[in-house]
DSSP file (Angstrom, degrees, kcal/mol; ACC not computed):
  #  RESIDUE AA STRUCTURE BP1 BP2  ACC     N-H-->O    O-->H-N    N-H-->O    O-->H-N    TCO  KAPPA ALPHA  PHI   PSI    X-CA   Y-CA   Z-CA
    1    1 A M     >        0   0    0      0, 0.0     4,-2.0     0, 0.0     5,-0.2   0.000 360.0 360.0 360.0 -38.8   83.6  128.7   58.7
    2    2 A F  H  >  +     0   0    0      1,-0.2     4,-2.1     2,-0.2     5,-0.2   0.929 360.0  47.0 -55.6 -47.9   80.7  126.2   59.3
    3    3 A Y  H  > S+     0   0    0      2,-0.2     4,-2.6     1,-0.2    -1,-0.2   0.930 110.0  52.0 -58.7 -47.6   80.7  127.1   62.9
    4    4 A D  H  4 S+     0   0    0      1,-0.2    -1,-0.2     2,-0.2    -2,-0.2   0.825 115.2  41.9 -64.2 -33.1   80.8  130.8   62.3
    5    5 A L  H  < S+     0   0    0     -4,-2.0    -1,-0.2     1,-0.1    -2,-0.2   0.815 125.2  34.6 -85.9 -25.9   77.7  130.6   59.9
    6    6 A Q  H  < S+     0   0    0     -4,-2.1    -2,-0.2    -5,-0.2    -3,-0.2   0.581  88.3 111.2-105.4 -12.1   75.7  128.1   62.2
    7    7 A K     <  -     0   0    0     -4,-2.6     2,-0.2    -5,-0.2     3,-0.1  -0.163  60.1-130.6 -66.0 157.9   76.5  129.0   65.8
    8    8 A R    >   -     0   0    0      1,-0.2     3,-1.8     4,-0.1    -1,-0.1  -0.530  52.4 -56.3 -94.1 172.7   73.9  130.5   68.1
    9    9 A N  T 3  S-     0   0    0      1,-0.3    -1,-0.2    -2,-0.2     3,-0.1  -0.264 122.0 -10.9 -48.5 125.2   74.6  133.7   70.2
   10   10 A N  T 3  S+     0   0    0      1,-0.2     2,-0.6    -3,-0.1    -1,-0.3   0.623  91.2 154.9  54.7  19.6   77.7  133.2   72.4
   11   11 A E    <   -     0   0    0     -3,-1.8    -1,-0.2     4,-0.1    -4,-0.0  -0.657  36.7-139.8 -74.6 117.3   77.8  129.4   71.6
   12   12 A S     >  -     0   0    0     -2,-0.6     4,-2.4    -3,-0.1     5,-0.2  -0.314  26.3-104.7 -72.3 164.4   81.4  128.1   72.1
   13   13 A P  H  > S+     0   0    0      0, 0.0     4,-2.6     0, 0.0     5,-0.1   0.854 122.6  51.7 -57.6 -39.4   82.7  125.6   69.6
   14   14 A L  H  > S+     0   0    0      2,-0.2     4,-2.4     1,-0.2     5,-0.2   0.934 110.4  47.8 -65.4 -44.9   82.3  122.8   72.2
   15   15 A E  H  > S+     0   0    0      2,-0.2     4,-3.0     1,-0.2     5,-0.2   0.921 111.9  51.3 -60.2 -44.6   78.7  123.7   72.8
   16   16 A F  H  X S+     0   0    0     -4,-2.4     4,-2.0     2,-0.2    -2,-0.2   0.954 110.1  48.0 -57.4 -49.9   78.1  123.8   69.0
   17   17 A A  H  <>S+     0   0    0     -4,-2.6     5,-2.9     2,-0.2     6,-0.4   0.926 112.0  50.0 -58.8 -44.9   79.6  120.3   68.6
   18   18 A V  H ><5S+     0   0    0     -4,-2.4     3,-1.9     4,-0.2     5,-0.3   0.933 109.4  52.9 -60.0 -49.0   77.4  118.9   71.5
   19   19 A R  H 3<5S+     0   0    0     -4,-3.0    -1,-0.2     1,-0.3    -2,-0.2   0.839 108.2  49.5 -56.9 -35.2   74.3  120.5   69.9
   20   20 A N  T 3<5S-     0   0    0     -4,-2.0    -1,-0.3    -5,-0.2    -2,-0.2   0.234 119.5-109.8 -90.3  15.2   75.1  118.8   66.7
   21   21 A G  T < 5S+     0   0    0     -3,-1.9     3,-0.2    -5,-0.1    -3,-0.2   0.710  86.5 118.3  70.4  21.3   75.5  115.5   68.3
   22   22 A W     >< +     0   0    0     -5,-2.9     4,-2.4    -6,-0.2    -4,-0.2   0.220  33.6 112.1 -99.8   9.7   79.3  115.3   67.8
   23   23 A E  H  > S+     0   0    0     -6,-0.4     4,-2.6    -5,-0.3     5,-0.2   0.835  73.7  50.3 -58.3 -41.9   80.3  115.2   71.5
   24   24 A I  H  > S+     0   0    0     -3,-0.2     4,-2.5     2,-0.2    -1,-0.2   0.898 112.4  49.4 -67.8 -35.1   81.7  111.6   71.6
   25   25 A Y  H  > S+     0   0    0     -3,-0.2     4,-2.7     2,-0.2    -2,-0.2   0.982 113.3  46.9 -56.6 -59.0   83.9  112.4   68.5
   26   26 A I  H  X S+     0   0    0     -4,-2.4     4,-2.3     1,-0.2    -2,-0.2   0.899 113.0  47.5 -53.9 -49.0   85.1  115.6   70.2
   27   27 A Y  H  X S+     0   0    0     -4,-2.6     4,-2.0     2,-0.2    -1,-0.2   0.903 112.5  49.7 -61.6 -45.7   85.8  113.9   73.5
   28   28 A Q  H  X S+     0   0    0     -4,-2.5     4,-2.8     1,-0.2    -1,-0.2   0.896 110.8  51.1 -65.0 -38.0   87.6  111.1   71.7
   29   29 A M  H  X S+     0   0    0     -4,-2.7     4,-2.9     1,-0.2     5,-0.3   0.933 108.8  50.0 -68.7 -42.3   89.7  113.8   69.8
   30   30 A I  H  X S+     0   0    0     -4,-2.3     4,-1.8     2,-0.2    -1,-0.2   0.875 111.7  49.7 -59.6 -37.3   90.6  115.5   73.1
   31   31 A C  H  X S+     0   0    0     -4,-2.0     4,-3.0     2,-0.2     5,-0.2   0.981 113.6  44.7 -66.0 -56.1   91.7  112.1   74.4
   32   32 A V  H  X S+     0   0    0     -4,-2.8     4,-2.5     1,-0.3     6,-0.2   0.926 112.1  51.7 -58.9 -47.4   93.9  111.4   71.3
   33   33 A D  H  <>S+     0   0    0     -4,-2.9     5,-2.2     1,-0.2     4,-0.4   0.899 112.6  46.0 -62.7 -37.1   95.4  114.8   71.3
   34   34 A Y  H ><5S+     0   0    0     -4,-1.8     3,-1.2    -5,-0.3    -1,-0.2   0.958 113.0  50.6 -63.6 -46.4   96.4  114.5   75.0
   35   35 A L  H 3<5S+     0   0    0     -4,-3.0   114,-0.2     1,-0.3    -2,-0.2   0.862 121.1  32.8 -61.1 -39.5   97.8  110.9   74.4
   36   36 A I  T 3<5S-     0   0    0     -4,-2.5    33,-3.2    -5,-0.2    -1,-0.3   0.291 107.2-122.3-104.0  15.2   99.9  112.0   71.4
   37   37 A A  T < 5 -     0   0    0     -3,-1.2     2,-0.7    -4,-0.4    33,-0.3   0.893  41.0-175.2  42.7  50.3  100.7  115.6   72.8
   38   38 A N      < -     0   0    0     -5,-2.2    30,-0.2    -6,-0.2    -1,-0.2  -0.633  15.8-178.1 -78.0 119.0   99.2  117.1   69.7
   39   39 A R        +     0   0    0     28,-2.9    53,-2.5    -2,-0.7     2,-0.3   0.253  63.3  72.7 -95.3  10.3   99.7  120.8   69.8
   40   40 A D  E     +a   92   0A   0     27,-0.2    -1,-0.2    51,-0.2    53,-0.2  -0.620  42.4 128.2-134.5  71.8   97.9  121.7   66.6
   41   41 A R  E     +a   93   0A   0     51,-2.7    53,-2.6    -2,-0.3    54,-0.4  -0.429  33.4 153.2-122.8  61.3   94.1  121.3   66.6
   42   42 A H    >   -     0   0    0     51,-0.2     3,-2.7    52,-0.1    52,-0.1  -0.301  62.5 -86.5 -81.1 172.4   93.2  124.8   65.3
   43   43 A G  G >  S+     0   0    0      1,-0.3     3,-1.0     2,-0.2    -1,-0.1   0.710 125.9  56.8 -48.1 -31.5   89.9  125.4   63.4
   44   44 A S  G 3  S+     0   0    0      1,-0.2    -1,-0.3     3,-0.1     3,-0.0   0.504  98.6  63.9 -85.2  -4.8   91.2  124.4   59.9
   45   45 A N  G <  S+     0   0    0     -3,-2.7    18,-0.4     1,-0.1     2,-0.4   0.163  97.1  65.6-108.7  17.6   92.1  121.0   61.4
   46   46 A L  S <  S+     0   0    0     -3,-1.0     2,-0.3    16,-0.1    -1,-0.1  -0.970  70.1 176.8-133.5 118.5   88.5  120.3   62.1
   47   47 A E        -     0   0    0     -2,-0.4    13,-3.2    14,-0.2     2,-0.4  -0.918  24.0-130.8-130.4 157.0   86.2  120.0   59.2
   48   48 A V  E     -B   59   0B   0     -2,-0.3     2,-0.4    11,-0.3    11,-0.2  -0.845  14.9-156.4-108.3 133.9   82.6  119.2   58.4
   49   49 A L  E     -B   58   0B   0      9,-3.8     9,-2.4    -2,-0.4     2,-0.5  -0.930   2.7-159.9-112.1 134.3   81.4  116.7   55.9
   50   50 A R  E     -B   57   0B   0     -2,-0.4     2,-0.3     7,-0.2     7,-0.2  -0.947  18.9-130.1-112.0 128.8   77.9  116.8   54.2
   51   51 A S     >  -     0   0    0      5,-2.7     4,-1.6    -2,-0.5    -2,-0.0  -0.599   4.8-151.8 -74.1 134.5   76.6  113.7   52.7
   52   52 A I  T  4 S+     0   0    0     -2,-0.3    -1,-0.1     2,-0.2    -2,-0.0   0.852  93.5  56.1 -72.0 -29.7   75.2  114.1   49.1
   53   53 A E  T  4 S+     0   0    0      1,-0.2    -1,-0.2     3,-0.0    -2,-0.0   0.961 132.6   1.4 -65.9 -57.3   72.8  111.3   49.6
   54   54 A D  T  4 S-     0   0    0      2,-0.1    -2,-0.2     0, 0.0    -1,-0.2   0.275  90.2-122.2-119.8  10.4   70.9  112.5   52.7
   55   55 A E     <  +     0   0    0     -4,-1.6    -3,-0.1     1,-0.2    -2,-0.0   0.670  57.1 155.5  55.8  21.4   72.6  115.9   53.4
   56   56 A S        -     0   0    0     -6,-0.1    -5,-2.7     1,-0.0     2,-0.4  -0.330  33.5-136.5 -64.9 163.8   73.6  114.7   56.9
   57   57 A I  E     +B   50   0B   0     -7,-0.2     2,-0.3    -3,-0.1    -7,-0.2  -0.978  29.1 157.0-126.5 135.9   76.5  116.4   58.5
   58   58 A R  E     -B   49   0B   0     -9,-2.4    -9,-3.8    -2,-0.4     2,-0.2  -0.959  43.0 -93.8-147.8 169.1   79.4  115.0   60.5
   59   59 A L  E     -B   48   0B   0     -2,-0.3   -11,-0.3   -11,-0.2     3,-0.1  -0.508  43.6-110.8 -84.8 156.0   82.8  115.8   61.4
   60   60 A A        -     0   0    0    -13,-3.2   -13,-0.2    -2,-0.2     3,-0.1  -0.440  43.1 -87.8 -75.6 156.2   85.7  114.5   59.3
   61   61 A P        -     0   0    0      0, 0.0   -14,-0.2     0, 0.0    -1,-0.1  -0.207  62.1 -80.6 -53.2 153.3   88.1  111.9   60.6
   62   62 A L        +     0   0    0     -3,-0.1     2,-0.3   -16,-0.1     3,-0.1  -0.289  62.8 168.8 -54.7 141.3   91.0  113.3   62.5
   63   63 A F        +     0   0    0    -18,-0.4    -3,-0.0     1,-0.2    -1,-0.0  -0.976  40.6  42.1-155.3 164.1   93.8  114.6   60.3
   64   64 A D        +     0   0    0     -2,-0.3     3,-0.2     1,-0.1    -1,-0.2   0.993  46.0 158.5  54.3  74.7   97.0  116.7   60.5
   65   65 A Q        +     0   0    0      1,-0.1     3,-0.5    -3,-0.1    -1,-0.1  -0.070  29.9 128.4 -99.8  28.6   98.6  115.4   63.7
   66   66 A G        +     0   0    0      1,-0.3     2,-0.5   -26,-0.1    -1,-0.1   0.703  64.2  56.4 -66.6 -18.7  102.0  116.8   62.4
   67   67 A V  S    S+     0   0    0     -3,-0.2   -28,-2.9   -27,-0.1     2,-0.3  -0.481  96.4  84.8-110.1  63.5  102.8  118.8   65.6
   68   68 A S    >   +     0   0    0     -2,-0.5     3,-1.1    -3,-0.5   -31,-0.2  -0.876  61.7  47.7-145.6 179.8  102.5  115.8   67.9
   69   69 A L  T 3  S-     0   0    0    -33,-3.2    -1,-0.1    -2,-0.3   -32,-0.1   0.859 129.5 -58.4  49.5  40.0  104.8  112.9   69.2
   70   70 A L  T >  S+     0   0    0    -34,-0.3     3,-2.0   -33,-0.3     4,-0.3   0.809  82.0 162.3  65.1  34.8  107.5  115.2   69.9
   71   71 A F  G X   +     0   0    0     -3,-1.1     3,-1.4     1,-0.3    -1,-0.1   0.781  66.4  65.3 -55.6 -30.9  107.8  116.5   66.4
   72   72 A S  G 3  S+     0   0    0      1,-0.3    -1,-0.3     7,-0.0     7,-0.1   0.634  97.8  55.0 -69.2 -13.7  109.8  119.5   67.6
   73   73 A T  G X  S+     0   0    0     -3,-2.0     3,-2.8     6,-0.1     7,-0.3   0.374  73.5 140.3 -99.5   2.1  112.6  117.4   68.7
   74   74 A Y  T <  S-     0   0    0     -3,-1.4     3,-0.1     1,-0.3    -3,-0.1  -0.264  80.2  -0.1 -49.9 118.6  113.1  115.7   65.4
   75   75 A G  T 3  S+     0   0    0      1,-0.1     2,-0.5    -2,-0.1    -1,-0.3   0.606 109.7 101.0  75.9  13.3  116.9  115.3   64.8
   76   76 A D    <>  +     0   0    0     -3,-2.8     4,-2.1     1,-0.1    -1,-0.1  -0.867  44.2 177.3-129.8  97.3  117.8  117.0   68.0
   77   77 A E  H  > S+     0   0    0     -2,-0.5     4,-2.1     2,-0.2     5,-0.1   0.794  80.3  57.0 -71.4 -27.3  118.7  114.2   70.5
   78   78 A E  H  > S+     0   0    0      2,-0.2     4,-2.0     1,-0.2    -1,-0.2   0.956 109.3  45.6 -64.0 -51.6  119.6  116.8   73.3
   79   79 A A  H  > S+     0   0    0      1,-0.2     4,-1.0     2,-0.2    -2,-0.2   0.918 112.0  53.1 -55.2 -46.5  116.2  118.3   73.0
   80   80 A L  H >< S+     0   0    0     -4,-2.1     3,-0.7    -7,-0.3    -1,-0.2   0.905 107.1  51.5 -59.2 -43.8  114.7  114.8   73.0
   81   81 A D  H 3< S+     0   0    0     -4,-2.1    -1,-0.2     1,-0.2    -2,-0.2   0.912 111.1  47.7 -59.8 -43.3  116.6  113.9   76.2
   82   82 A K  H 3< S+     0   0    0     -4,-2.0     2,-0.3    -5,-0.1    -1,-0.2   0.650  83.9 114.0 -72.3 -16.3  115.3  117.0   78.0
   83   83 A T    <<  -     0   0    0     -4,-1.0     2,-0.7    -3,-0.7    -3,-0.0  -0.457  57.7-149.4 -75.9 123.8  111.7  116.5   77.1
   84   84 A D    >   -     0   0    0     -2,-0.3     3,-1.6     1,-0.1    -1,-0.1  -0.822   8.4-158.1 -83.3 110.4  109.4  115.8   80.0
   85   85 A V  T 3  S+     0   0    0     -2,-0.7    -1,-0.1     1,-0.3     4,-0.1   0.668  88.0  55.6 -74.4 -11.8  106.8  113.7   78.2
   86   86 A M  T 3  S+     0   0    0      2,-0.1    -1,-0.3    62,-0.0    -2,-0.0   0.469  80.2 119.9 -95.8  -1.0  104.2  114.5   81.0
   87   87 A Q  S <  S-     0   0    0     -3,-1.6     2,-1.5     1,-0.1    -4,-0.0  -0.200  78.3-109.4 -62.2 159.8  104.5  118.2   80.7
   88   88 A D        -     0   0    0     12,-0.1     2,-0.4    11,-0.0    -1,-0.1  -0.682  38.7-151.1 -82.7  91.0  101.3  120.1   79.7
   89   89 A F        -     0   0    0     -2,-1.5    11,-0.7    -4,-0.1     2,-0.1  -0.538  19.3-116.7 -70.6 125.1  102.4  121.0   76.1
   90   90 A L  B     -C   99   0C   0     -2,-0.4     2,-0.3     9,-0.1     9,-0.2  -0.370  40.5-163.9 -60.0 132.8  100.7  124.3   75.2
   91   91 A A        -     0   0    0      7,-2.9     2,-1.0    -2,-0.1   -51,-0.2  -0.862  29.8-125.3-126.2 155.3   98.4  123.6   72.3
   92   92 A N  E     +a   40   0A   0    -53,-2.5   -51,-2.7    -2,-0.3     2,-0.5  -0.865  45.7 175.5 -98.6 101.7   96.6  125.6   69.7
   93   93 A N  E     -a   41   0A   0     -2,-1.0   -51,-0.2   -53,-0.2     3,-0.1  -0.926  31.3-172.3-119.8 126.6   93.1  124.3   70.3
   94   94 A Y  S    S+     0   0    0    -53,-2.6     2,-0.5    -2,-0.5   -80,-0.2   0.864  89.1  43.2 -82.9 -36.5   89.9  125.5   68.6
   95   95 A I  S    S-     0   0    0    -54,-0.4     2,-0.3   -82,-0.1    -1,-0.2  -0.940 124.1  -3.5-106.5 122.0   87.8  123.4   71.0
   96   96 A G  S    S-     0   0    0     -2,-0.5     2,-0.1    -3,-0.1    -3,-0.1  -0.723  97.9 -49.4  98.8-152.4   88.9  123.6   74.5
   97   97 A S        -     0   0    0      2,-0.4    -2,-0.1    -2,-0.3     6,-0.0  -0.428  50.6 -96.1-114.5-176.9   91.9  125.4   75.9
   98   98 A R  S    S+     0   0    0     -2,-0.1    -7,-2.9    -6,-0.1     2,-0.7   0.596 102.9  88.6 -76.4 -11.6   95.7  125.7   75.3
   99   99 A S  B  >  -C   90   0C   0     -9,-0.2     4,-2.4     1,-0.2    -2,-0.4  -0.801  59.6-166.1 -95.4 110.8   96.1  123.0   77.9
  100  100 A L  H  > S+     0   0    0    -11,-0.7     4,-0.8    -2,-0.7    -1,-0.2   0.886  95.0  48.7 -59.4 -36.4   95.9  119.4   76.8
  101  101 A E  H >> S+     0   0    0      2,-0.2     3,-1.0     1,-0.2     4,-0.5   0.935 111.1  47.1 -62.5 -52.1   95.5  118.4   80.5
  102  102 A Y  H >4 S+     0   0    0      1,-0.2     3,-2.5     2,-0.2     4,-0.5   0.922 103.7  64.1 -62.7 -45.6   92.8  120.8   81.3
  103  103 A N  H >< S+     0   0    0     -4,-2.4     3,-1.7     1,-0.3    -1,-0.2   0.800  92.9  63.2 -54.2 -30.0   90.9  119.8   78.1
  104  104 A L  H X< S+     0   0    0     -3,-1.0     3,-1.4    -4,-0.8    -1,-0.3   0.818  94.5  61.7 -67.1 -24.1   90.5  116.3   79.6
  105  105 A S  T << S+     0   0    0     -3,-2.5    -1,-0.3    -4,-0.5    -2,-0.2   0.652  88.6  70.2 -71.4 -13.1   88.4  117.9   82.3
  106  106 A L  T <  S+     0   0    0     -3,-1.7    -1,-0.2    -4,-0.5    -2,-0.2   0.557  78.9  93.6 -80.4  -1.3   85.9  119.0   79.6
  107  107 A I  S <  S-     0   0    0     -3,-1.4   -83,-0.0    -4,-0.2     2,-0.0  -0.797  82.0-124.6 -94.2 116.9   84.8  115.3   79.1
  108  108 A P    >   -     0   0    0      0, 0.0     3,-2.8     0, 0.0    -2,-0.1  -0.292  15.8-119.8 -62.6 141.7   81.8  114.5   81.3
  109  109 A D  T 3  S+     0   0    0      1,-0.3    -2,-0.0    -4,-0.1    51,-0.0   0.807 112.9  52.5 -48.4 -35.7   82.1  111.5   83.6
  110  110 A N  T 3  S+     0   0    0      2,-0.1     2,-0.3     3,-0.0    -1,-0.3   0.348  78.1 122.7 -86.1   4.4   79.3  109.9   82.0
  111  111 A A    <   -     0   0    0     -3,-2.8     2,-1.3     1,-0.1     3,-0.1  -0.519  59.1-138.4 -78.0 133.6   80.6  110.1   78.4
  112  112 A D        +     0   0    0     -2,-0.3    -1,-0.1     1,-0.2    -2,-0.1  -0.738  27.7 175.4 -91.6  88.7   80.9  106.7   76.6
  113  113 A L        -     0   0    0     -2,-1.3    -1,-0.2     2,-0.1    -2,-0.0   0.653  24.6-147.8 -78.7 -14.3   84.2  107.2   74.9
  114  114 A R        +     0   0    0      1,-0.2     2,-0.5    -3,-0.1    -2,-0.1   0.922  35.9 161.9  51.4  53.1   84.5  103.7   73.5
  115  115 A I        -     0   0    0      3,-0.0    -1,-0.2     1,-0.0    -2,-0.1  -0.920  37.4-127.2-103.5 123.7   88.3  103.7   73.7
  116  116 A N        -     0   0    0     -2,-0.5     2,-0.3     1,-0.1    -1,-0.0  -0.238  33.0-103.4 -64.3 157.8   90.2  100.4   73.6
  117  117 A V        -     0   0    0      1,-0.0     2,-0.5    37,-0.0    -1,-0.1  -0.581  32.5-128.8 -79.0 142.4   92.6   99.8   76.4
  118  118 A L        -     0   0    0     -2,-0.3     2,-0.3    -3,-0.1    -1,-0.0  -0.762  25.3-169.0 -92.8 137.7   96.2  100.3   75.6
  119  119 A K    >   -     0   0    0     -2,-0.5     3,-1.7     1,-0.1     4,-0.3  -0.889  34.8-117.1-124.6 158.5   98.6   97.6   76.5
  120  120 A Q  G >  S+     0   0    0     -2,-0.3     3,-1.8     1,-0.3     4,-0.3   0.884 116.3  60.5 -58.4 -36.7  102.5   97.4   76.5
  121  121 A E  G 3  S+     0   0    0      1,-0.3     4,-0.4     2,-0.2     3,-0.3   0.599  89.3  70.5 -71.3  -9.2  102.2   94.7   73.8
  122  122 A D  G <> S+     0   0    0     -3,-1.7     4,-2.6     1,-0.2     5,-0.3   0.601  77.6  87.2 -80.3 -14.3  100.4   97.2   71.4
  123  123 A K  H <> S+     0   0    0     -3,-1.8     4,-2.7    -4,-0.3    -1,-0.2   0.930  85.4  47.3 -51.1 -53.7  103.7   99.1   71.0
  124  124 A K  H  4 S+     0   0    0     -3,-0.3     4,-0.5    -4,-0.3    -1,-0.2   0.848 114.8  46.0 -61.2 -37.4  105.0   97.0   68.2
  125  125 A Y  H >4 S+     0   0    0     -4,-0.4     3,-0.7     2,-0.2    -1,-0.2   0.936 115.7  46.7 -73.1 -45.5  101.7   97.3   66.2
  126  126 A I  H 3< S+     0   0    0     -4,-2.6    -2,-0.2     1,-0.2    -3,-0.2   0.927 120.8  36.6 -67.4 -47.5  101.4  101.1   66.8
  127  127 A L  T >< S+     0   0    0     -4,-2.7     3,-1.8    -5,-0.3     4,-0.3   0.332  83.3 140.3 -93.3   6.8  105.1  101.9   65.9
  128  128 A E  T <  S+     0   0    0     -3,-0.7    -3,-0.1    -4,-0.5    -4,-0.0  -0.245  74.7   6.6 -56.2 128.2  105.4   99.4   63.1
  129  129 A G  T >  S+     0   0    0      1,-0.1     3,-1.4     3,-0.0    -1,-0.3   0.202  95.7 105.0  87.6 -13.5  107.4  100.8   60.2
  130  130 A I  G X>  +     0   0    0     -3,-1.8     4,-2.2     1,-0.3     3,-1.8   0.656  61.1  80.9 -76.8 -12.6  108.5  104.1   61.8
  131  131 A E  G 34 S+     0   0    0     -4,-0.3    -1,-0.3     1,-0.3     5,-0.1   0.694  83.8  63.6 -67.1 -14.9  112.0  102.8   62.3
  132  132 A R  G <4 S+     0   0    0     -3,-1.4    -1,-0.3     1,-0.1    -2,-0.2   0.605 115.9  28.7 -76.6 -14.7  112.6  103.7   58.6
  133  133 A I  T <4 S+     0   0    0     -3,-1.8     2,-0.3     1,-0.1    -2,-0.2   0.689 119.6  43.5-116.6 -31.5  112.0  107.4   59.5
  134  134 A L  S  < S-     0   0    0     -4,-2.2    -1,-0.1     1,-0.1     2,-0.1  -0.791  79.6-107.2-123.4 158.6  113.1  107.9   63.2
  135  135 A T     >  -     0   0    0     -2,-0.3     4,-2.0     1,-0.1     5,-0.1  -0.336  35.8-111.9 -72.0 162.8  116.0  106.8   65.4
  136  136 A Q  H  > S+     0   0    0      2,-0.2     4,-2.3     1,-0.2     5,-0.2   0.824 118.8  58.7 -64.6 -32.0  115.3  104.2   68.0
  137  137 A K  H  > S+     0   0    0      2,-0.2     4,-2.2     1,-0.2    -1,-0.2   0.934 106.9  46.1 -63.1 -45.2  115.9  106.7   70.6
  138  138 A H  H  > S+     0   0    0      2,-0.2     4,-2.0     1,-0.2    -2,-0.2   0.878 110.8  54.0 -62.7 -42.3  113.1  108.8   69.2
  139  139 A I  H  X S+     0   0    0     -4,-2.0     4,-2.0     2,-0.2    -1,-0.2   0.890 107.5  49.3 -53.3 -48.8  110.9  105.9   68.9
  140  140 A E  H  X S+     0   0    0     -4,-2.3     4,-2.6     1,-0.2    -2,-0.2   0.895 110.7  49.8 -59.5 -46.0  111.4  105.0   72.5
  141  141 A K  H  X S+     0   0    0     -4,-2.2     4,-2.3     2,-0.2    -2,-0.2   0.875 108.7  53.6 -66.1 -35.7  110.6  108.5   73.6
  142  142 A I  H  X S+     0   0    0     -4,-2.0     4,-2.4     2,-0.2    -2,-0.2   0.939 110.4  47.4 -61.1 -49.1  107.4  108.5   71.4
  143  143 A W  H  X S+     0   0    0     -4,-2.0     4,-3.7     1,-0.2     5,-0.4   0.907 107.6  55.4 -64.4 -41.6  106.3  105.3   73.2
  144  144 A E  H  X S+     0   0    0     -4,-2.6     4,-2.4     2,-0.2     5,-0.3   0.929 107.7  50.9 -58.0 -41.6  107.1  106.9   76.5
  145  145 A V  H  X S+     0   0    0     -4,-2.3     4,-2.5     2,-0.2     5,-0.3   0.981 115.2  40.8 -44.8 -66.2  104.8  109.8   75.6
  146  146 A V  H  X S+     0   0    0     -4,-2.4     4,-2.5     1,-0.2    -2,-0.2   0.907 119.1  44.1 -53.3 -50.5  101.9  107.5   74.6
  147  147 A W  H  X S+     0   0    0     -4,-3.7     4,-2.1     1,-0.2    -1,-0.2   0.882 114.3  46.1 -76.5 -35.4  102.3  105.1   77.4
  148  148 A K  H  X S+     0   0    0     -4,-2.4     4,-1.8    -5,-0.4    -1,-0.2   0.887 115.5  47.5 -68.6 -39.3  102.9  107.4   80.3
  149  149 A R  H  X S+     0   0    0     -4,-2.5     4,-2.8    -5,-0.3    -2,-0.2   0.863 110.1  52.6 -65.8 -38.5  100.0  109.6   79.2
  150  150 A W  H  X S+     0   0    0     -4,-2.5     4,-2.6    -5,-0.3     5,-0.2   0.934 108.3  50.8 -62.4 -42.7   97.8  106.6   78.7
  151  151 A C  H  X S+     0   0    0     -4,-2.1     4,-2.3     1,-0.2    -2,-0.2   0.908 113.3  46.0 -63.6 -40.2   98.6  105.5   82.3
  152  152 A H  H  X S+     0   0    0     -4,-1.8     4,-2.5     2,-0.2    -1,-0.2   0.901 110.6  52.4 -58.1 -47.1   97.7  109.0   83.5
  153  153 A F  H  X S+     0   0    0     -4,-2.8     4,-2.3     2,-0.2    -2,-0.2   0.877 110.1  48.6 -63.6 -41.4   94.6  109.1   81.5
  154  154 A E  H  X S+     0   0    0     -4,-2.6     4,-2.5     2,-0.2    -1,-0.2   0.915 110.8  51.3 -65.9 -43.2   93.5  105.7   83.0
  155  155 A E  H  X S+     0   0    0     -4,-2.3     4,-1.6    -5,-0.2    -2,-0.2   0.876 109.8  49.2 -66.3 -36.0   94.3  107.0   86.5
  156  156 A I  H  X S+     0   0    0     -4,-2.5     4,-2.2     2,-0.2    -1,-0.2   0.942 111.9  49.4 -66.9 -45.6   92.2  110.2   85.9
  157  157 A C  H  X S+     0   0    0     -4,-2.3     4,-1.0     1,-0.2    -2,-0.2   0.898 110.9  47.6 -63.9 -37.7   89.3  108.1   84.6
  158  158 A S  H  X S+     0   0    0     -4,-2.5     4,-0.8     2,-0.2    -1,-0.2   0.828 110.8  52.4 -73.5 -29.0   89.3  105.7   87.5
  159  159 A E  H >< S+     0   0    0     -4,-1.6     3,-0.9    -5,-0.2    -2,-0.2   0.925 107.7  51.9 -66.3 -43.9   89.5  108.6   90.1
  160  160 A E  H 3< S+     0   0    0     -4,-2.2    -1,-0.2     1,-0.3    -2,-0.2   0.736 110.5  49.1 -72.9 -22.4   86.5  110.2   88.4
  161  161 A K  H 3< S+     0   0    0     -4,-1.0    -1,-0.3    -5,-0.2    -2,-0.2   0.628  86.1 107.8 -83.0 -17.6   84.4  106.9   88.7
  162  162 A R  S << S-     0   0    0     -3,-0.9     2,-0.2    -4,-0.8    -3,-0.0  -0.345  76.7-116.0 -67.1 139.1   85.2  106.3   92.4
  163  163 A P              0   0    0      0, 0.0    -1,-0.1     0, 0.0    -2,-0.1  -0.537 360.0 360.0 -73.8 143.5   82.4  106.9   94.8
  164  164 A E              0   0    0     -2,-0.2    -2,-0.1     0, 0.0     0, 0.0   0.519 360.0 360.0 -78.8 360.0   82.9  109.7   97.2
């Protein structure tokens, strides 16, 4: 709604976000969505917050990642086994395209994403407590999604920064 009321003629949601100074946040969101295979980033999953004190406007923190981390395989071990964690899951994206992989190309080479490096030893911290909800098999597959996609993301980033 905010976008519809404030956009300029033919301005895409991404162009609108950049014009409002939200580009780093959007680029970080694109990365996170890719890493967790989030397929549900429609317009209602992006909200604008206005400060009462100074009336500044910013994007709300990310929320509603319910259709990510192989949610569709919950309770279905056969589907879990068949899932290729590197597939380009089709996504409902308000900013960008339906391709999580393609959306990474929307991030300019010079964007300062300020994303910490993921390490294998982060697995325990990231997945802490989830064993009360999911099977060990599902947890391992989730880590495979995050880890393999992180490795691919790093590879893409290093290729973009290589001199020609």
